[in-house]
C-alpha positions in Angstrom: 0.0 0.0 0.0 1.4 3.4 -1.0 1.0 6.2 1.6 0.5 9.7 0.4 3.1 12.0 1.9 2.0 15.6 2.0 4.2 18.0 0.1 6.1 20.6 1.9 4.5 24.1 1.6 7.2 25.9 -0.3 6.1 29.5 -0.7 9.6 30.9 -1.4 8.8 31.6 -5.1 5.1 32.5 -4.9 5.8 36.2 -5.5 7.7 35.5 -8.7 5.1 33.0 -9.9 2.3 35.5 -9.3 4.3 38.2 -11.1 4.7 35.9 -14.1 0.9 35.3 -14.0 0.3 39.1 -14.1 2.7 39.5 -17.0 1.1 36.6 -18.9 -2.4 37.9 -18.3 -1.4 41.4 -19.5 0.1 39.8 -22.7 -3.2 38.0 -23.2 -5.1 41.2 -22.9 -2.9 42.8 -25.5 -3.3 39.9 -27.9 -7.0 39.9 -27.4 -7.2 43.6 -28.1 -5.2 43.1 -31.3 -7.7 40.4 -32.3 -10.6 42.8 -31.9 -9.6 44.7 -35.0 -10.6 41.7 -37.1 -13.6 40.6 -35.0 -17.3 40.9 -35.4 -19.2 43.1 -32.9 -20.4 40.0 -31.0 -16.8 38.7 -30.8 -15.6 42.2 -29.7 -18.1 42.2 -26.8 -17.0 38.7 -25.7 -13.3 39.8 -25.8 -14.1 42.9 -23.8 -15.9 40.9 -21.2 -13.0 38.4 -21.0 -10.5 41.2 -20.7 -12.6 42.7 -17.8 -12.3 39.3 -16.0 -8.6 39.3 -16.8 -8.2 42.7 -15.2 -10.0 41.5 -12.1 -7.7 38.5 -12.0 -4.7 40.8 -12.2 -6.0 42.9 -9.3 -6.4 39.7 -7.3 -2.8 38.6 -8.3 -1.5 41.9 -7.2 -3.2 41.7 -3.8 -1.8 38.2 -3.4 1.7 39.4 -4.3 1.3 42.0 -1.6 0.3 39.4 0.9 3.1 37.0 -0.1 5.6 39.8 0.1 4.6 40.7 3.6 4.7 37.0 4.6 8.1 36.6 3.1 9.4 39.6 5.0 7.9 38.1 8.2 9.5 34.7 7.6 6.2 33.0 6.6 5.0 32.8 10.2 
């Protein structure tokens, strides 16, 4: 029988991972906006809605980056 061993909670690179996620999401927004030039009105509306959700995600990522930065400074206690 195989026992599942819990993984160590390594948060040391969370800030960097979150920053990458912000950067990737910003790039996706830019690509989507470029696509809008060749899209129908219906597609444009969908892209705009998706980009709004992406912007909300970015805000959440940034809040999490702040939290992780504080936790890192405090030694993750």
